[in-house]
C-alpha beads as a LAMMPS data file, in Angstrom:
LAMMPS data file: protein, C-alpha beads

130 atoms
129 bonds

1 atom types
1 bond types

-500.0 500.0 xlo xhi
-500.0 500.0 ylo yhi
-500.0 500.0 zlo zhi

Masses

1 110.0

Atoms # bond

1 1 1 -107.919 162.742 -237.590
2 1 1 -111.343 163.560 -238.960
3 1 1 -113.392 160.779 -240.426
4 1 1 -114.175 161.218 -244.119
5 1 1 -117.807 161.255 -245.122
6 1 1 -119.509 159.220 -247.795
7 1 1 -120.702 160.715 -251.059
8 1 1 -124.079 162.095 -250.005
9 1 1 -125.335 164.455 -252.712
10 1 1 -124.738 166.186 -256.027
11 1 1 -122.427 168.748 -254.427
12 1 1 -120.138 165.888 -253.387
13 1 1 -120.143 164.543 -256.942
14 1 1 -119.329 167.996 -258.320
15 1 1 -116.440 168.360 -255.866
16 1 1 -115.104 164.962 -256.896
17 1 1 -115.347 165.767 -260.610
18 1 1 -113.518 169.077 -260.151
19 1 1 -110.750 167.342 -258.197
20 1 1 -110.456 164.527 -260.733
21 1 1 -110.324 166.720 -263.829
22 1 1 -107.793 169.098 -262.244
23 1 1 -105.388 166.162 -261.961
24 1 1 -106.379 164.205 -265.086
25 1 1 -106.139 167.138 -267.480
26 1 1 -102.605 167.889 -266.254
27 1 1 -101.468 164.249 -266.364
28 1 1 -98.538 163.434 -268.664
29 1 1 -100.175 160.293 -270.085
30 1 1 -103.848 161.208 -270.470
31 1 1 -104.068 164.972 -270.052
32 1 1 -103.655 165.685 -273.762
33 1 1 -106.594 163.405 -274.572
34 1 1 -108.872 165.702 -272.591
35 1 1 -107.301 168.978 -273.718
36 1 1 -106.103 168.401 -277.295
37 1 1 -108.163 165.491 -278.642
38 1 1 -111.542 165.832 -276.892
39 1 1 -111.005 169.584 -276.453
40 1 1 -112.968 169.293 -273.257
41 1 1 -114.680 172.459 -272.074
42 1 1 -115.055 171.852 -268.341
43 1 1 -117.770 174.463 -267.974
44 1 1 -119.878 172.423 -270.401
45 1 1 -118.622 168.960 -269.421
46 1 1 -118.783 169.048 -265.614
47 1 1 -122.600 169.339 -265.398
48 1 1 -122.987 166.455 -267.887
49 1 1 -120.523 164.120 -266.196
50 1 1 -122.011 165.114 -262.842
51 1 1 -125.427 164.077 -264.155
52 1 1 -123.957 160.744 -265.308
53 1 1 -122.526 159.876 -261.888
54 1 1 -125.591 161.238 -260.072
55 1 1 -127.798 158.926 -262.121
56 1 1 -125.585 155.958 -261.274
57 1 1 -125.155 156.726 -257.579
58 1 1 -128.597 158.014 -256.688
59 1 1 -130.833 156.550 -259.398
60 1 1 -131.976 159.925 -260.686
61 1 1 -132.961 160.299 -264.361
62 1 1 -130.887 163.481 -264.883
63 1 1 -128.366 161.985 -267.334
64 1 1 -131.077 160.788 -269.738
65 1 1 -131.904 164.385 -270.717
66 1 1 -128.559 164.619 -272.513
67 1 1 -129.594 161.926 -274.995
68 1 1 -126.108 160.498 -275.262
69 1 1 -124.354 157.245 -274.577
70 1 1 -120.921 157.003 -272.964
71 1 1 -120.156 154.203 -275.435
72 1 1 -120.857 156.430 -278.441
73 1 1 -118.993 159.408 -276.962
74 1 1 -115.905 157.300 -276.236
75 1 1 -116.213 155.509 -279.590
76 1 1 -116.023 158.866 -281.367
77 1 1 -113.022 159.848 -279.266
78 1 1 -111.351 156.481 -279.942
79 1 1 -111.791 157.052 -283.689
80 1 1 -109.814 160.310 -283.366
81 1 1 -107.162 158.910 -281.030
82 1 1 -106.892 155.229 -280.043
83 1 1 -107.595 154.802 -276.332
84 1 1 -105.399 152.061 -274.880
85 1 1 -105.512 149.904 -271.772
86 1 1 -102.751 152.113 -270.356
87 1 1 -104.971 155.192 -270.793
88 1 1 -107.889 153.528 -269.021
89 1 1 -105.644 152.292 -266.203
90 1 1 -104.330 155.815 -265.615
91 1 1 -107.866 157.262 -265.734
92 1 1 -108.969 154.684 -263.160
93 1 1 -105.909 155.301 -260.980
94 1 1 -106.518 159.070 -260.897
95 1 1 -110.273 158.640 -260.467
96 1 1 -109.863 156.208 -257.568
97 1 1 -107.229 158.382 -255.894
98 1 1 -109.508 161.427 -256.253
99 1 1 -112.347 159.503 -254.620
100 1 1 -110.174 158.206 -251.778
101 1 1 -108.768 161.669 -251.022
102 1 1 -112.245 163.087 -250.373
103 1 1 -114.633 160.322 -249.365
104 1 1 -115.127 156.980 -247.614
105 1 1 -118.243 154.875 -247.215
106 1 1 -120.748 152.623 -248.936
107 1 1 -121.555 154.903 -251.898
108 1 1 -117.877 155.704 -252.251
109 1 1 -117.039 152.011 -252.577
110 1 1 -119.934 151.518 -254.998
111 1 1 -118.576 154.362 -257.147
112 1 1 -115.137 152.743 -257.280
113 1 1 -116.636 149.381 -258.276
114 1 1 -118.806 151.015 -260.945
115 1 1 -115.889 153.008 -262.358
116 1 1 -113.825 149.808 -262.733
117 1 1 -116.776 148.075 -264.407
118 1 1 -117.384 151.003 -266.768
119 1 1 -113.690 151.156 -267.666
120 1 1 -113.725 147.460 -268.549
121 1 1 -116.928 147.707 -270.587
122 1 1 -115.654 150.720 -272.521
123 1 1 -112.437 148.899 -273.362
124 1 1 -114.344 145.810 -274.534
125 1 1 -116.631 147.991 -276.654
126 1 1 -113.745 149.913 -278.222
127 1 1 -111.735 146.759 -278.918
128 1 1 -114.723 145.242 -280.744
129 1 1 -115.061 148.428 -282.792
130 1 1 -111.445 148.208 -284.025

Bonds

1 1 1 2
2 1 2 3
3 1 3 4
4 1 4 5
5 1 5 6
6 1 6 7
7 1 7 8
8 1 8 9
9 1 9 10
10 1 10 11
11 1 11 12
12 1 12 13
13 1 13 14
14 1 14 15
15 1 15 16
16 1 16 17
17 1 17 18
18 1 18 19
19 1 19 20
20 1 20 21
21 1 21 22
22 1 22 23
23 1 23 24
24 1 24 25
25 1 25 26
26 1 26 27
27 1 27 28
28 1 28 29
29 1 29 30
30 1 30 31
31 1 31 32
32 1 32 33
33 1 33 34
34 1 34 35
35 1 35 36
36 1 36 37
37 1 37 38
38 1 38 39
39 1 39 40
40 1 40 41
41 1 41 42
42 1 42 43
43 1 43 44
44 1 44 45
45 1 45 46
46 1 46 47
47 1 47 48
48 1 48 49
49 1 49 50
50 1 50 51
51 1 51 52
52 1 52 53
53 1 53 54
54 1 54 55
55 1 55 56
56 1 56 57
57 1 57 58
58 1 58 59
59 1 59 60
60 1 60 61
61 1 61 62
62 1 62 63
63 1 63 64
64 1 64 65
65 1 65 66
66 1 66 67
67 1 67 68
68 1 68 69
69 1 69 70
70 1 70 71
71 1 71 72
72 1 72 73
73 1 73 74
74 1 74 75
75 1 75 76
76 1 76 77
77 1 77 78
78 1 78 79
79 1 79 80
80 1 80 81
81 1 81 82
82 1 82 83
83 1 83 84
84 1 84 85
85 1 85 86
86 1 86 87
87 1 87 88
88 1 88 89
89 1 89 90
90 1 90 91
91 1 91 92
92 1 92 93
93 1 93 94
94 1 94 95
95 1 95 96
96 1 96 97
97 1 97 98
98 1 98 99
99 1 99 100
100 1 100 101
101 1 101 102
102 1 102 103
103 1 103 104
104 1 104 105
105 1 105 106
106 1 106 107
107 1 107 108
108 1 108 109
109 1 109 110
110 1 110 111
111 1 111 112
112 1 112 113
113 1 113 114
114 1 114 115
115 1 115 116
116 1 116 117
117 1 117 118
118 1 118 119
119 1 119 120
120 1 120 121
121 1 121 122
122 1 122 123
123 1 123 124
124 1 124 125
125 1 125 126
126 1 126 127
127 1 127 128
128 1 128 129
129 1 129 130
């Protein structure tokens, strides 16, 4: 059995995002949120979300150039279609599984911790907005 490597660079992040969105957008519970509500264009979205995770994992300033806040983006989405705890749990389940299928290591674990934290903060923010 080959040992999985840690997330080491932007290419690893891009691979992870492609794997995650392939599963998430086809998911029975949350897929329609990406495809029908957010009308996500992956060609446009993948570089942005890649920049977000790169900034978090490697401390680069690349996400700042987009001039957007994940809270605002998800608040606008929540106004169109209420995002529930069940939706966030499924997102986190798919995200974590996508990570674990490709990577293992210190940055990988940090990414899983951060994704859980972000999920919780987004839910708190959206619940206050209701």
